[in-house]
Structures are given as C-alpha cells and as structure tokens.
C-alpha positions in Angstrom: -0.9 -10.4 -15.1 0.2 -13.0 -12.4 -2.1 -13.5 -9.5 -1.6 -14.7 -6.2 -3.8 -16.0 -3.4 -4.3 -13.4 -0.6 -3.9 -15.5 2.6 -5.6 -18.8 3.7 -8.7 -19.5 1.2 -8.5 -15.8 0.1 -9.3 -14.2 -3.1 -6.8 -14.1 -6.0 -5.1 -10.6 -6.5 -2.9 -9.4 -9.3 0.6 -9.0 -8.1 0.2 -5.2 -8.6 -2.6 -3.3 -6.9 -3.4 0.5 -7.6 -2.6 2.7 -4.5 -4.8 5.5 -4.3 -3.2 7.3 -1.4 -1.6 10.1 -3.5 -4.8 10.9 -5.5 -6.6 11.8 -2.3 -5.3 15.3 -2.7 -4.4 17.8 0.2 -4.6 16.6 3.8 -2.1 16.1 6.7 -0.3 13.3 4.8 -1.1 14.6 1.3 1.2 14.4 -1.8 0.4 18.1 -2.9 -1.9 19.0 -5.7 -3.7 16.4 -7.8 -5.8 16.5 -11.0 -9.0 14.4 -10.4 -9.5 13.7 -14.2 -5.8 12.5 -14.4 -6.4 10.4 -11.3 -9.5 8.8 -12.9 -7.6 8.0 -16.1 -4.9 6.6 -14.1 -7.2 4.1 -12.4 -9.0 3.2 -15.7 -5.5 2.5 -17.4 -4.4 0.4 -14.6 -7.5 -1.8 -14.7 -7.4 -1.9 -18.4 -3.8 -3.3 -18.3 -4.9 -6.2 -15.9 -4.7 -4.8 -12.4 -7.8 -6.3 -10.5 -7.5 -4.5 -7.2 -7.3 -1.0 -5.5 -6.2 0.1 -2.3 -7.6 3.2 -0.7 -8.6 4.5 2.7 -11.2 6.7 4.3 -8.4 9.1 5.6 -6.8 9.8 2.1 -8.0 13.3 1.6 -10.6 12.6 4.2 -12.9 10.6 1.7 -11.8 12.2 -1.5 -9.7 9.1 -2.7 -12.7 7.0 -2.2 -15.0 9.1 -4.3 -12.3 9.3 -7.1 -12.1 5.4 -6.9 -16.2 5.1 -7.2 -15.9 7.5 -10.1 -13.2 5.6 -12.0 -14.8 2.1 -11.3 -18.4 3.1 -12.4 -20.1 0.4 -14.3 -17.3 -2.2 -13.5 -17.5 -2.6 -9.6 -18.2 -6.3 -9.8 -14.7 -6.7 -11.7 -12.7 -4.7 -9.2 -11.6 -5.9 -5.7 -11.6 -2.7 -3.3 -9.7 -2.5 -0.2 -10.3 0.3 2.1 -9.3 1.1 5.7 -10.7 2.6 8.9 -9.3 3.7 12.2 -7.9 7.2 11.3 -10.4 9.9 11.7 -10.4 13.6 11.2 -10.2 15.9 14.4 -11.3 19.3 15.3 -8.3 20.7 13.9 -8.4 19.1 10.6 -5.7 16.4 11.3 -5.9 12.7 11.6 -6.2 10.7 14.8 -6.4 7.1 15.8 -9.8 5.8 16.6 -10.6 2.2 16.7 -13.6 2.3 18.8 -16.1 -0.3 17.5 -18.8 2.1 16.8 -16.4 4.6 15.0 -15.3 1.6 12.9 -19.0 0.9 12.1 -19.7 4.5 11.2 -16.7 4.7 9.1 -17.5 1.7 7.1 -21.1 3.3 6.3 -19.5 6.5 5.1 -17.0 4.6 3.0 -19.7 2.6 1.2 -21.6 5.8 0.4 -18.5 7.3 -1.0 -17.4 4.1 -2.8 -21.3 3.9 -4.1 -21.1 0.2 -3.2 -23.1 -1.9 -0.8 -19.9 -3.9 0.4 -16.1 -3.6 0.6 -14.0 -6.6 -0.5 -11.3 -6.0 2.2 -11.5 -3.9 5.2 -8.6 -2.9 7.0 -7.7 -1.3 10.5 -5.2 1.3 9.2 -2.9 1.8 12.3 -3.0 0.3 15.8 -4.4 2.7 18.3 -2.2 3.4 21.2 -5.1 4.4 23.3 -7.5 1.5 22.9 -7.2 -2.4 23.2 -7.4 -4.1 19.7 -9.7 -6.7 20.7 -13.1 -4.9 20.7 -12.1 -3.3 17.3 -11.4 -6.7 15.7 -14.5 -8.2 17.1 -16.4 -5.4 15.4 -14.4 -6.1 12.1 -15.4 -9.9 12.4 -18.9 -8.8 12.9 -19.1 -6.5 9.8 -18.0 -9.6 8.0 -20.5 -11.9 9.2 -23.1 -9.2 8.2 -21.9 -9.2 4.6 -20.8 -5.7 4.6 -17.2 -6.7 4.2 -15.9 -9.9 2.4 -12.4 -10.0 4.2 -10.9 -8.3 7.1 -7.3 -7.3 7.5 -4.8 -4.9 9.2 -2.1 -2.4 8.3 1.0 -1.7 10.2 0.4 -4.4 12.9 3.4 -6.2 14.6 3.5 -9.8 15.4 2.0 -9.5 18.9 -1.2 -7.6 17.6 -1.5 -10.1 14.9 -1.5 -12.9 17.4 -4.3 -11.1 19.5 -6.5 -10.5 16.5 -6.1 -14.2 15.3 -7.5 -15.5 18.6 -10.7 -13.8 17.6 -10.9 -14.2 13.9 -8.5 -14.9 10.8 -6.5 -12.0 9.9 -6.6 -12.3 5.9 -4.1 -9.8 5.2 -1.3 -7.4 6.6 -0.3 -4.3 4.8 3.3 -3.3 5.9 5.7 -0.8 4.5 8.3 -3.0 2.6 11.0 -2.1 0.2 14.8 -2.4 -0.3 15.7 0.4 2.1 12.9 -0.4 4.7 13.3 -4.4 4.9 12.6 -4.9 8.6 9.4 -6.7 8.2 11.5 -9.6 6.8 13.0 -10.5 10.2 9.7 -11.5 12.0 6.5 -10.1 10.5 6.7 -11.8 6.9 7.7 -15.3 8.2 4.8 -15.2 10.7 2.4 -14.1 7.9 3.6 -16.8 5.7 3.3 -19.4 8.3 -0.2 -18.5 9.5 -1.9 -17.9 6.1 -2.0 -14.1 6.3 -1.6 -12.6 2.9 0.8 -9.7 2.6 0.1 -6.6 0.4 3.2 -4.4 0.6 3.0 -0.7 0.6 5.5 1.9 -0.5 7.7 -0.7 -2.5 9.4 2.4 -4.2 9.6 4.1 -0.8 6.8 6.7 -2.1 9.0 7.6 -5.2 12.5 7.7 -3.7 13.3 4.4 -5.4 11.8 5.1 -8.8 14.9 6.7 -10.3 13.0 9.8 -11.3 12.9 11.5 -7.7 13.7 15.1 -7.4 12.9 16.8 -3.9 12.6 20.2 -5.7 9.6 18.8 -7.4 7.7 18.4 -4.4 4.9 20.5 -3.5 5.2 22.7 -0.1 2.5 20.7 1.5 3.9 17.2 0.4 4.2 15.1 3.3 7.6 13.8 2.2 9.2 17.3 3.0 8.8 16.3 6.7 9.9 12.8 6.5 13.5 11.6 7.4 13.7 9.4 4.4 13.8 12.6 2.3 16.4 14.3 4.4 20.2 13.6 4.8 21.9 11.3 5.3 19.1 9.1 3.8 18.4 11.1 0.8 21.8 11.2 -0.7 22.4 7.5 0.1 19.3 6.3 -1.3 19.7 8.4 -4.5 23.2 6.9 -4.8 21.7 3.4 -4.4 19.4 4.1 -7.2 22.2 5.0 -9.4 23.9 1.7 -8.7 20.7 -0.2 -9.3 19.9 1.7 -12.8 22.4 -0.6 -15.0 20.7 -3.8 -13.6 17.4 -2.5 -14.5 18.3 -1.1 -17.9 20.0 -4.5 -18.8 16.5 -5.9 -18.8 14.9 -2.9 -20.4 13.3 -2.0 -17.2 13.2 1.1 -14.8 14.6 1.3 -11.4 10.9 1.7 -10.3 10.3 -1.8 -11.9 13.4 -3.3 -10.2 12.0 -2.0 -6.9 8.6 -3.5 -7.0 10.2 -6.8 -8.4 12.5 -7.0 -5.5 9.5 -6.7 -3.2 7.4 -9.4 -5.2 10.6 -11.9 -5.1 9.8 -12.6 -1.4 7.4 -15.6 -1.1 5.4 -14.2 1.6 4.3 -11.1 -0.3 0.9 -11.5 -2.3 1.0 -8.1 -4.0 2.7 -4.8 -4.1 0.7 -1.6 -4.0 1.9 0.9 -6.6 0.6 4.5 -6.5 0.2 6.6 -9.7 -1.3 10.0 -10.4 -1.4 9.7 -14.3 -1.3 7.3 -17.0 2.4 7.6 -17.7 3.2 6.6 -14.3 0.8 3.6 -14.5 2.3 2.5 -17.9 5.8 2.4 -16.3 4.4 0.5 -13.2 2.8 -2.2 -15.4 6.2 -3.3 -16.5 6.9 -4.4 -13.1 4.4 -7.4 -13.1 6.6 -9.7 -15.3 9.9 -8.6 -14.2 11.9 -11.5 -12.5 15.3 -10.8 -10.9 18.0 -13.5 -11.4 20.0 -15.0 -8.6 23.0 -12.9 -9.6 21.0 -9.7 -9.6 19.7 -10.3 -6.3 23.1 -11.0 -5.0 24.4 -7.7 -6.4 21.4 -5.8 -5.2 22.1 -7.3 -1.7 25.6 -6.0 -1.9 24.4 -2.6 -2.9 22.0 -2.7 0.1 24.7 -3.4 2.6 26.5 -0.4 1.4 23.5 1.7 1.8 23.0 0.6 5.4 26.6 1.2 6.2 26.2 4.9 5.0 23.2 5.8 6.9 24.3 4.0 10.1 
C-alpha cells in the first residue's frame, strides 16, 4: 500500500488508517452496539492487508476502543503506528467534556498507555480545542511528554489556523486531524494550504461522512443510541441531498469496479495536503471494501464531473 510522510521529518503512514471510533461501543457519541470479536478481526484484517496505523482516542467508549486495539495488536505492537487522543474526559453525568489542563493530559496519557498495553504512543493528539482554557500550557505539556519519550510525535485534531499558529510557536505540530470529505470540504480554503506550507501532516477523518457517502447508508439501520440520529447531516435537507449525490457518483465508481465508498476516500486522498484518510470499520467485510480505496486514482475528467455534482449538492442544501 502507498505510504506518505506525515509532516516535516515525520514517519511514513499508509494512505489508509484504521479508524477505531465506532468500535468503542456505547457512549455519548457512540455508533450503537458493537461485537468486540468482530472489531478485533477487523483490525487484524486491516493490518494483514497492509494498513500500518490505527487511530483511536481515550474517549471512544471511555477507554474501550483502546483496549480493543491492544487486544488486536498483541504481539505485533512494534509493527503498528498507534495514534490516540486526549482532552475529552468523562464527567460525573457520564458525558464527555473538554479538559486540556496539563495535568489532566498527563494523567490521560498514563491511562491510555495502560489500556494500550504499551510504554509509548506513536502520535498523541489533542482531540478538540477547549474553549475554557488557553492552548499554550496544554501544548507545552504535549512537548514535554514527547521529550520524555512517552510519545514520539504530537498533533492536534479539529484545530483552526490561529490555534495551529499558537502551537507552532512552542513546538512543531506534526499533524492535524480535521473532518474532510466531499460534502464537508471547508478545510480546503485555509487549513489544508497552511498545513502543506508548514510541514504539518493531515490525517483526514470522516472521508465517507461517517457512512453517508458509502453507497450503503440506510438511516433505518441505525441503532437508537447512534450519534448520527441527532446530527444535521442525517436529517433533511442534507440526508436526501447526500443520498442523491451518492447515486450520481455510483456510475463513476462502478466504471472502475469500485464502490462509492472507495470513490469518497480516493477523492480525499487526491488532495496533496492529505497524508492519510482514516477509514472506520466494524467487521472484515467493511475492511475488505475499504482496502480497495488505496489504489484508486481518479482521472481529471472524473474529478471535474464530481465537482459538477458537488456544486449541485451545495445549491440543494443552501
């Protein structure tokens, strides 16, 4: 599988990363019920087919995702690049809240290391900006943890350019993890160009808009506690507009013996600022389809046709 360098002087990551959000099980932003054995099998299948890195977070199932990752990579830790996140913790009511207090970040890392059954994390990321705290003390702690060798690289998720600039004054931001897909392309305007110019790798999450751009999405299949039930992308007018877009994209994908999911990921990877796309899977069937995205190169004509469809989509949801 193709690999790209993550940021300035960074490691080589495969263009697909295994996204471990959904396998975390029930929590505030859970995806409904999961089968842990199927989750383990999905991770193993992904690694066996060439994927060299996994993205998880302490908050995914409040630690459950990290435990499943540890189980799946047992005896092959040195061959897998593990990215996890901090800055979202469980509150007294069982929900997730921001907390990038430096000591909280340090404590979160120690807990993640135990769950991951590892003495280091390859990439440690601040999950979300904290509106109640300045970012500088948090980033100073991240830099300290890197100096101590507990993490190899440090990055952020969901940060804008002003926040990236503030962090860069303290220590290099190795990577940014933003949402990026055909119907959420906003990062193209300012964020991706800034990252490319400043040696910040980009690992894009939700390249298929959490299932909506797979070609197999049916809202009726969602569990009652699936976070997508409350998200505007899965309500009108977005839902019908997105599903209509998918049907227009389907012939393009099928002409190359690919799925719409493959096309969605390939479109994200076509951007030169993107290092890797994070693709989630809950079973081996999903993994086997996702893998077909890695070698899918869209032609100029196909990209132009997709751009036309995306303009139509935007006009529909205005």
